[in-house]
N, C-alpha and C positions, 0 to 999 in steps of 0.2 A: 484452415485452422481446426475446424471441427473434426475433419478426417484424421488429422495428426493427433489431436487430443484423444480420439478413439483408439488409435494405434498404441498410444502411450499408456492407455488405461486410466486417463485422468477422471477425476470425480468432480472437478470444478476447473474453470478456465479464466485466465486474465488475458486481455488483448488491448492493443491500441486501436482506436477507431480511425486513426489517421497516422501519417508518418510522425514518429516521436521527435524527429529532428527539425521539422519546420515545413513550410510550404502550405498551400491551400489544401483543404481536406477533399478527398475524392468523394463522389456521390456513392451512396450505399445501394447495392443491387438488391431489390426486393426478392428476387429468385434465390440468390445466395443466402439471404437472411432466413427465408422459409426453410430451405434445406438444412441450414445450420440448426435451427430450432427443432426440426424433426429429429436430427441426430442427437441433440442434447436430451430430448425427451426419451428417445429410444434407449439411451445408455445412462439415463438418470444423472447426467452431468448438470450440476446446479450449485451455486448460482454462477452466471456469467458476470465477470468483473471487468470493467474498462479502466484503463489508466490514462490520465491526461498526458499530452506531450511534455517532454522535458523542459522546453524553453519557457513555460509559464512562470511568471514571477508575480504572485499575488501581493507581495510585499514591496513592490517597486515604488520608490519615491518619485519617479517620473510618471506624471499623471497619465500621459498618453500610453505609455508602456503598460501601466497597471490596468487601464481600461481595456486595452487590447487583450490582456490576459483574462479579464472578466468576461469579455465577449466570447473568447474561445472556451472558457469553462462552461458558460451557459450553452454554447453550441454543442459541446461534448456531452452535456447532460441530455440534450435532445437526441443526439446520435445514439447514446447509450440506451435510451428508451426504445428507439426504433430497433436496435439489436436485441432487445429483450433482456438487457442487463439489470441487475439489482443495485449494483454499487458503481460509483465513479471515484477512483482513488486519485488524490492530488497531494503533491508536496506544497509547502507553504510559500517558499520563495527564498530570496536572498536579501541580506542587508545592503544598504548603500555604503560606499566606502567611508570609513570613519565612524560609522554607527557602533554603539556599544553592543556586545553580544546579546541576543534575544531582547533587543530594545523595545520599550513600551510603544514607541511610535511605529515601529515595523509591525508589531503584533496588531496594533489598531488598524493599520492599512490592510492586513490580511483579513481581519474580521469584516471590515467594510467591503472588501472585494467579494467575499463570499455572500454577504447580505445582498449586494447588488446583483450577483448572478442569480440568486434565489428570487429576486424581484422579477426577473425575466422568465425563468423556468419554473413551472408549477406542477410538473409531473411527479411520478413515483420514485424515480431514481434518487438514491441517497448518496450524498458526498461523504467520503471518508478521508480524513486528514491523516497523512502518513508521517510518522516520526522520521527524522533525518539523523545522519551520523554526526552532523555538526562540522562537516568538512568545509574549509574555506569560509565563506560568508553565509552558509546555510543557517536558517532558523528552524526551530521546531525540534531540536534534539533533546530538549528537556520535557519531560511529561507535564510539568507545571504549565508550560507555555500552551501546549495543545489543550489542556484542561481549561485554561483561562479563556481561550478562544471559543471553545464549545459552550461555555457558560453563557455566552452572548448570542448563541444561535439556537434555532429550534431543534430539539432533540430528535424529532421524527424525521428531520431532513438532513442532519449532519451528524456523523459519528467519527470513529477513529479506525485506523489501520496500523497494526504493530508490525514493524519490520525487525526481525531478530538480529540481522547483521548490523543495522543502523543502531539499534538499542545497545548492543554489545560494544560497538565502537564508541558510542556516546558515554559509556561507563556503567551501563546496567548489566550486571553479570548474569549469564545464562548457561554457564558451563557445568553446572551440577544441579541436582534436585533441590537442594536448599537455596541455591542462588536463583533458580527459576521461580520458586515460590516467593522469595523476597522481592524480586523484580515485578512479578505480577501483582503483588500487594501494593507496590509503589504505583503501578499503573492504576490499580483500583482506587487508590487514595486520591490521586490527582486528576484522573480522567474518568474512571468508572468502567468496570468490565462489561456493564450493560450497554456501553456505547461502542464496544469493540465489534466490528463487523467482519474483518478479515485479518489473517496473520500471513505475512510474507515470510516464508521459511527459507532463510539463507544463512549458510555458515559464513564466517568472517575471516578474511585473510589477515586483518589487523588485530592487534592485541586489544584487550579490554581498555577502554578509554582512549584509544589511539586517534579517534575522530577520523578514521580512514574508511571511506565508503568503497570497499572492495569485497565483493561477494565471492564465496568459495563453495565448492561442492559439499554436500551434506556429509558430515563426519570427517572432512579433511581439513577443516579450519580450526580456529581457536575455541569455538563453541563445542564442537566435537560430538561424538555419538551419544555420550551420557547426557549432554545438554538437550539434544533433540528428543531423546527418550523421555526426559523429564517434562519437556514442553508437551509432547503428545499425551503423556499420562497425567498431566496436571488436572486435579479436580476443580481448579479455579476457572478452567476454560470449558465452555460448552462442548460436548462431544462431537457436535456437527458443525463447528465453526470452520469455514473454508480456509484451507492452507494453500498458498500459492508459492510455487518455486520460481525464483528469479536467479538461478544459479548459472555459472558460465557455460558456454558451449565451446569447449576446447576441441571436441571431436563430435561426429554425428551421433555417437552412442550416449553422450553425457546426459541428455534429458531422461532417457530411458533408465539409466543407472540411478539418477537422483530420485525419480519417482519410485522405483523399486526399493531403494534404500529407506525412504520414509515409510512406505507400506510395511517393510520388514520390521522397522523399529516400532511401528504402531502395534504389531502383533506381539511384541515383547513386553508391553506395558499392561 
């Protein structure tokens, strides 16, 4: 991972510490970790961000499934610390069949799940709650929901991650300079830009408000070049905030193209 990040010219990196699809987590090799940290230091790649596996559901109404997700969240916090990561990004989970969108009960279950994970893990890694596109039974697509959850959690231990594709698909426009400023002010109003730790920089295959979670290459989706120039140039965002690409890999060259595209747009603002 570190070698590939170096080849791509990455300035920050996000990884999974285990298979994102399921199964027991493999043991972490101390020698690999030491070599990775050395490469990160040598090339000033910082911070390392870890993402939880996709199958977590912190909102599950099934107590056993919810507690299993809490256990994995706490375990991933520990694994992230061993890897030297600063942040652990997680989605909130899914509603039960028949629940109202963004239901109060589901939000309460998410809050309880995170509180329980923090009772187990006491280290320095900070949890970041990622906004979703609102596809299917996902929760967390409205900024108000993430803000409400964060109000009940310690600010030094839990923050937010903004995914551009998810926000756009959820109805927050990012396709122009004015739209970007308006959306970031909405984020500031309900969540707080001081709580933002990472931005996932993904273009969107779906239209504004489509609730479609389909990432696209930078500049080739509905957000487009002007939208990403505006995001990179926004005075509302700290200049050193980490930007993570989660764009498709349709060919071996795609990651290189997307990294170069963002760097090129950054030079234009």
